C-alpha positions as CSV (number, residue, x, y, z in Angstrom):
1,M,-35.0,-15.2,-62.3
2,A,-38.7,-14.5,-62.3
3,L,-39.6,-10.8,-62.5
4,A,-41.9,-8.7,-60.4
5,R,-44.1,-6.1,-61.9
6,Y,-45.7,-2.8,-60.7
7,I,-48.9,-1.8,-62.4
8,D,-50.8,1.5,-61.8
9,D,-53.4,1.6,-64.5
10,T,-56.1,-0.7,-63.2
11,C,-59.5,-0.1,-61.5
12,H,-61.1,-2.2,-58.7
13,A,-64.8,-1.7,-58.0
14,G,-64.5,1.9,-59.4
15,L,-61.5,2.8,-57.3
16,R,-57.9,3.3,-58.5
17,A,-55.9,0.1,-57.9
18,V,-52.1,-0.5,-57.8
19,R,-50.9,-4.1,-58.4
20,L,-47.7,-5.8,-57.4
21,E,-47.2,-9.2,-58.9
22,N,-44.8,-12.0,-59.8
23,E,-45.3,-15.6,-60.8
24,H,-46.1,-16.6,-57.2
25,L,-48.1,-13.7,-55.8
26,L,-50.7,-11.0,-56.7
27,V,-51.2,-8.0,-54.5
28,T,-53.9,-5.3,-55.1
29,I,-53.8,-2.0,-53.2
30,L,-56.4,0.8,-53.2
31,P,-54.7,4.2,-52.5
32,D,-58.0,6.0,-52.4
33,L,-59.3,3.8,-49.6
34,A,-56.5,4.3,-47.1
35,G,-54.1,1.9,-48.9
36,K,-56.5,-1.0,-48.2
37,I,-55.1,-4.2,-49.6
38,V,-57.8,-6.3,-51.2
39,D,-55.8,-9.1,-52.8
40,I,-53.0,-11.2,-51.4
41,T,-53.4,-14.1,-53.8
42,D,-51.2,-17.1,-54.0
43,R,-51.1,-17.7,-57.8
44,R,-49.8,-21.3,-57.3
45,T,-53.1,-22.3,-55.7
46,G,-55.5,-19.5,-56.5
47,R,-56.2,-18.7,-52.8
48,N,-56.8,-15.1,-51.9
49,W,-56.0,-15.1,-48.2
50,L,-57.9,-11.8,-47.6
51,W,-61.5,-12.0,-46.6
52,R,-64.2,-10.1,-48.6
53,N,-67.4,-9.0,-46.9
54,P,-70.3,-10.2,-49.1
55,D,-72.6,-7.6,-47.6
56,L,-70.5,-4.4,-48.0
57,A,-68.8,-3.0,-51.1
58,H,-65.4,-1.3,-51.0
59,G,-65.9,2.5,-50.8
60,V,-65.1,5.7,-49.2
61,A,-67.3,6.6,-46.2
62,A,-68.0,9.9,-44.4
63,G,-65.6,10.9,-41.6
64,G,-66.5,9.4,-38.2
65,A,-68.5,6.6,-39.8
66,S,-68.8,3.2,-38.0
67,F,-66.1,0.9,-39.3
68,G,-68.3,-2.2,-39.0
69,A,-71.3,-0.6,-40.8
70,A,-69.4,1.4,-43.6
71,L,-65.8,0.3,-44.0
72,D,-65.5,-3.3,-42.9
73,S,-65.5,-4.5,-46.5
74,G,-62.6,-6.8,-46.0
75,G,-58.9,-6.8,-46.8
76,W,-55.9,-5.4,-45.0
77,D,-56.2,-2.0,-43.3
78,E,-53.8,-0.1,-41.1
79,I,-54.8,1.1,-37.6
80,L,-53.1,4.2,-36.0
81,L,-53.9,5.7,-32.6
82,S,-56.7,3.3,-31.6
83,V,-58.9,0.4,-32.8
84,A,-61.9,1.3,-30.6
85,P,-63.3,4.8,-30.8
86,C,-62.4,6.8,-27.7
87,V,-61.8,10.3,-26.5
88,L,-58.2,11.2,-25.6
89,Q,-57.6,14.0,-23.2
90,L,-54.6,16.1,-24.4
91,S,-52.1,17.8,-22.1
92,D,-53.6,21.3,-22.9
93,G,-57.0,20.1,-21.6
94,T,-58.7,19.7,-24.9
95,A,-60.5,16.4,-26.0
96,C,-59.4,14.6,-29.1
97,Q,-62.0,12.3,-30.7
98,L,-60.4,9.1,-32.1
99,P,-62.6,7.4,-34.8
100,D,-63.6,3.8,-35.0
101,H,-60.6,1.8,-36.2
102,G,-58.2,4.7,-36.1
103,D,-57.2,7.9,-37.9
104,L,-56.0,6.4,-41.1
105,V,-59.0,4.4,-42.5
106,G,-61.6,5.6,-44.9
107,R,-59.7,8.4,-46.6
108,P,-57.3,8.7,-49.6
109,W,-53.6,8.3,-49.2
110,A,-51.1,9.9,-51.5
111,L,-49.0,7.7,-53.8
112,G,-45.5,8.7,-53.0
113,A,-43.6,6.3,-55.3
114,G,-43.9,3.0,-57.1
115,G,-42.1,0.8,-59.5
116,L,-39.1,-1.5,-59.3
117,D,-36.2,-0.9,-56.9
118,E,-32.5,-1.8,-57.4
119,D,-33.1,-5.3,-56.2
120,G,-35.9,-6.0,-58.6
121,N,-38.6,-5.7,-55.9
122,A,-41.9,-4.2,-57.1
123,F,-43.0,-1.6,-54.5
124,C,-45.7,0.8,-53.7
125,E,-45.2,3.7,-51.2
126,L,-48.2,5.6,-49.8
127,T,-48.3,8.5,-47.4
128,A,-50.8,10.3,-45.2
129,S,-51.0,13.1,-42.6
130,G,-52.8,13.0,-39.3
131,R,-56.3,14.4,-38.7
132,A,-56.9,13.7,-35.0
133,L,-53.3,14.4,-34.1
134,P,-50.5,15.9,-36.2
135,Y,-48.2,13.3,-37.7
136,W,-46.8,12.1,-41.0
137,W,-47.2,8.4,-42.1
138,R,-45.6,6.3,-44.8
139,R,-46.1,2.6,-45.7
140,R,-43.9,0.9,-48.3
141,V,-45.0,-2.5,-49.6
142,A,-42.4,-4.5,-51.6
143,L,-42.8,-7.8,-53.4
144,A,-39.7,-10.0,-54.1
145,P,-39.1,-10.8,-57.7
146,D,-39.0,-14.6,-57.3
147,R,-40.8,-15.5,-54.1
148,A,-44.2,-15.3,-52.4
149,W,-42.8,-12.8,-50.0
150,L,-43.9,-9.3,-49.0
151,R,-42.1,-6.7,-46.9
152,F,-43.9,-3.8,-45.2
153,D,-41.8,-0.8,-44.1
154,Y,-43.4,1.8,-41.9
155,H,-42.4,5.3,-41.0
156,L,-44.2,7.6,-38.4
157,E,-43.1,11.1,-37.5
158,N,-44.7,13.3,-34.8
159,T,-45.1,16.7,-36.5
160,G,-46.9,18.3,-33.6
161,D,-45.8,20.1,-30.4
162,A,-47.0,17.5,-27.9
163,H,-46.2,13.8,-27.4
164,C,-47.9,11.4,-29.8
165,P,-48.8,7.8,-28.7
166,F,-47.3,5.0,-30.7
167,Y,-50.4,2.9,-31.1
168,W,-50.4,0.8,-34.3
169,C,-51.5,-2.5,-35.7
170,P,-52.1,-3.9,-39.2
171,H,-55.6,-5.2,-39.7
172,P,-55.6,-8.1,-42.2
173,L,-58.8,-10.1,-42.2
174,I,-58.2,-13.7,-43.4
175,T,-61.0,-15.8,-45.0
176,G,-61.8,-18.5,-42.4
177,E,-62.4,-22.2,-43.0
178,P,-63.4,-25.0,-40.6
179,G,-60.3,-26.8,-39.4
180,M,-57.9,-23.9,-40.1
181,R,-55.2,-23.6,-37.4
182,V,-53.4,-20.6,-35.8
183,L,-49.9,-21.6,-34.9
184,L,-48.2,-19.6,-32.1
185,A,-45.8,-20.5,-29.4
186,Q,-47.5,-22.7,-26.8
187,G,-48.0,-21.2,-23.4
188,Q,-47.8,-17.5,-24.3
189,E,-49.7,-15.1,-22.1
190,F,-52.9,-13.7,-23.6
191,R,-55.7,-11.5,-22.5
192,V,-59.4,-11.3,-23.6
193,D,-60.3,-7.8,-24.7
194,S,-63.9,-8.4,-25.9
195,S,-66.2,-11.3,-26.7
196,H,-69.6,-12.0,-28.3
197,G,-71.5,-15.2,-27.6
198,L,-69.2,-16.2,-24.8
199,P,-70.5,-14.6,-21.6
200,A,-68.2,-16.8,-19.4
201,A,-65.0,-15.8,-21.2
202,A,-62.3,-14.7,-18.8
203,A,-62.1,-11.0,-19.6
204,G,-59.1,-9.3,-17.9
205,A,-57.5,-12.5,-16.7
206,S,-54.0,-13.6,-17.8
207,L,-54.4,-16.8,-19.7
208,R,-52.0,-19.2,-21.6
209,W,-52.3,-19.9,-25.3
210,P,-54.3,-21.6,-26.7
211,S,-56.7,-22.6,-24.0
212,L,-59.7,-20.3,-23.1
213,P,-61.8,-21.4,-20.2
214,V,-65.5,-20.8,-20.9
215,G,-67.2,-22.5,-17.9
216,V,-66.6,-25.0,-15.2
217,G,-64.5,-27.8,-16.6
218,R,-64.9,-26.4,-20.2
219,S,-62.4,-24.7,-22.5
220,I,-61.9,-23.8,-26.1
221,D,-58.7,-24.5,-28.1
222,L,-58.3,-21.2,-29.9
223,S,-55.6,-22.6,-32.2
224,R,-58.3,-24.6,-34.0
225,F,-60.4,-22.0,-36.0
226,G,-63.9,-22.6,-37.4
227,E,-65.0,-25.2,-34.9
228,P,-68.2,-24.2,-33.0
229,A,-68.1,-23.6,-29.2
230,S,-71.4,-25.5,-29.0
231,S,-73.8,-27.1,-31.4
232,R,-76.1,-24.1,-31.4
233,A,-74.1,-20.8,-31.6
234,G,-71.0,-19.2,-32.9
235,F,-68.8,-16.7,-31.1
236,A,-66.4,-13.9,-31.7
237,L,-63.5,-12.9,-29.6
238,K,-60.7,-10.3,-29.6
239,I,-57.6,-11.4,-27.6
240,F,-54.0,-10.1,-27.3
241,V,-51.2,-12.6,-27.1
242,R,-47.7,-11.7,-25.8
243,S,-45.3,-11.7,-28.7
244,T,-42.1,-13.8,-28.8
245,D,-38.9,-12.1,-29.9
246,P,-38.4,-12.6,-32.8
247,A,-42.2,-13.0,-33.4
248,E,-44.0,-15.2,-35.8
249,A,-47.7,-15.9,-36.4
250,V,-48.8,-18.6,-38.7
251,V,-52.3,-19.4,-40.1
252,E,-52.5,-22.8,-41.7
253,S,-55.1,-24.1,-44.1
254,A,-57.4,-26.9,-42.9
255,D,-55.5,-29.4,-45.0
256,G,-52.1,-28.3,-43.7
257,C,-50.8,-27.5,-47.3
258,E,-50.8,-23.7,-47.2
259,Q,-49.6,-21.2,-44.7
260,F,-49.9,-17.4,-44.2
261,I,-46.8,-16.4,-42.1
262,L,-46.2,-13.0,-40.4
263,R,-42.8,-12.2,-38.9
264,Y,-42.0,-9.0,-37.0
265,D,-39.8,-7.6,-34.2
266,G,-41.4,-8.6,-30.9
267,S,-39.4,-6.0,-28.9
268,T,-40.9,-3.2,-30.9
269,V,-44.4,-4.8,-31.3
270,P,-44.9,-6.7,-28.1
271,W,-48.4,-8.0,-28.7
272,L,-50.4,-9.9,-31.3
273,G,-54.1,-9.1,-31.5
274,L,-56.3,-11.9,-32.8
275,W,-59.9,-11.3,-33.9
276,I,-61.4,-14.7,-33.9
277,N,-64.8,-14.4,-35.6
278,N,-66.3,-17.9,-35.6
279,R,-69.7,-16.9,-37.1
280,G,-70.4,-14.8,-34.0
281,W,-70.4,-11.2,-35.3
282,T,-71.2,-8.9,-38.1
283,G,-71.5,-5.1,-38.1
284,S,-72.9,-4.7,-41.6
285,G,-76.0,-6.9,-41.6
286,G,-76.3,-10.4,-43.1
287,R,-75.1,-13.6,-41.6
288,P,-72.2,-13.5,-39.0
289,H,-68.8,-13.9,-40.6
290,L,-66.2,-16.6,-40.5
291,N,-62.9,-14.6,-40.5
292,L,-59.7,-14.1,-38.6
293,G,-57.8,-10.9,-37.9
294,V,-54.0,-11.4,-37.3
295,E,-52.8,-8.0,-35.9
296,P,-49.3,-7.5,-34.5
297,S,-49.8,-4.6,-32.1
298,T,-47.9,-2.1,-29.9
299,A,-50.7,-2.2,-27.4
300,S,-52.6,-4.9,-25.4
301,C,-56.1,-3.7,-26.0
302,D,-58.3,-2.1,-28.6
303,S,-58.7,1.2,-26.8
304,L,-55.9,3.8,-26.8
305,V,-57.3,5.3,-23.6
306,E,-57.3,1.9,-21.8
307,S,-53.9,1.1,-23.1
308,L,-52.4,4.3,-21.8
309,A,-53.9,3.4,-18.4
310,R,-52.7,-0.2,-18.5
311,D,-49.4,-0.3,-20.4
312,R,-46.3,1.6,-20.9
313,L,-47.2,2.6,-24.4
314,P,-44.4,4.3,-26.3
315,M,-44.7,8.0,-26.9
316,L,-43.1,9.9,-29.7
317,R,-41.7,13.3,-28.7
318,P,-42.3,16.3,-31.0
319,G,-40.2,15.8,-34.2
320,E,-39.4,12.1,-33.2
321,R,-39.5,9.5,-35.9
322,R,-40.2,5.7,-35.6
323,Q,-39.5,3.1,-38.3
324,W,-40.4,-0.6,-38.2
325,S,-41.2,-3.5,-40.5
326,L,-43.2,-6.6,-41.0
327,E,-42.7,-9.6,-43.4
328,L,-45.3,-11.8,-44.9
329,Q,-44.6,-15.2,-46.6
330,L,-47.0,-17.5,-48.3
331,R,-46.0,-21.1,-48.1
332,S,-47.6,-23.8,-50.3
333,M,-47.1,-27.5,-50.7
334,R,-49.8,-27.8,-53.4
335,T,-50.2,-26.3,-56.9
336,R,-53.2,-24.7,-58.6
337,A,-53.5,-27.7,-60.9
338,N,-53.8,-30.0,-57.9
339,T,-56.4,-27.8,-56.4
340,V,-58.5,-27.8,-59.6
341,R,-58.3,-31.6,-59.9
342,E,-59.5,-32.0,-56.3
343,V,-62.5,-29.7,-56.9
344,R,-63.4,-31.6,-60.0
345,A,-63.2,-34.9,-58.2
């Protein structure tokens, strides 16, 4: 049986790096940058599925900094409390400022444990405490010894005296390519939360995947990524798709030979946020990006305040704990040797 390894003696762009690896998969995690994952590389093909911002280096930013300008360097982040910055009015009348892309990003997490477990999985466990609200957070990432398979186990505990909203989503940004496909259950309800370059997008309407109306007699097939809405301009769009139960989201390479597959419990995480950036937006300067965010979410919009007004967002009572999980599989029908031969040809 192939063996997984845990390595904690490496450095990535000047930051401490933890690696999980087996013969199929390489994962690199930066504890000092809020557990950001910067590599999920299929060693069979050489593809790192995670996008890297060419205009912004990985690094710690000052508290309250704009995520797009200072922290949107790429990779996989974790969002807690809110994606959009907003002000939450607490029950005692005080105002709580929630930062851009949540309370967890842009600061060090503590390495709780790491190594090999009894099943031979290489794992890394990181923890953090709340700043905007009192809570305790833990994320455990485990790599199977003999497969291109990751499991994410999450734990959230309300350590305060008031209710704490259960607003969470992962924030993996995938490197886009023209012709890439997003495979979800046909006909699922979805809502547009924000858009750039599509003034006619149906914000607030209940739509059906994958068709987005953008004008009289015109629509975009959102399942086909990287194809322009017109010959002149790109666009960017954040939507929320109703999860199936059990839920699965698949991103497929343009040639159909590789897949990035997320599986999760749709009853606990009832929405899937999709950030579809088809060369329509950048927050850090340079050319607009081609990337895709696949974000299972407990809420149906980026703002916690709007979500509390719109949805029945779960609330954790003082002392209450919540645990949930997410699985990632990389599927490949090609090998690195085949990829190299195609490039040389």
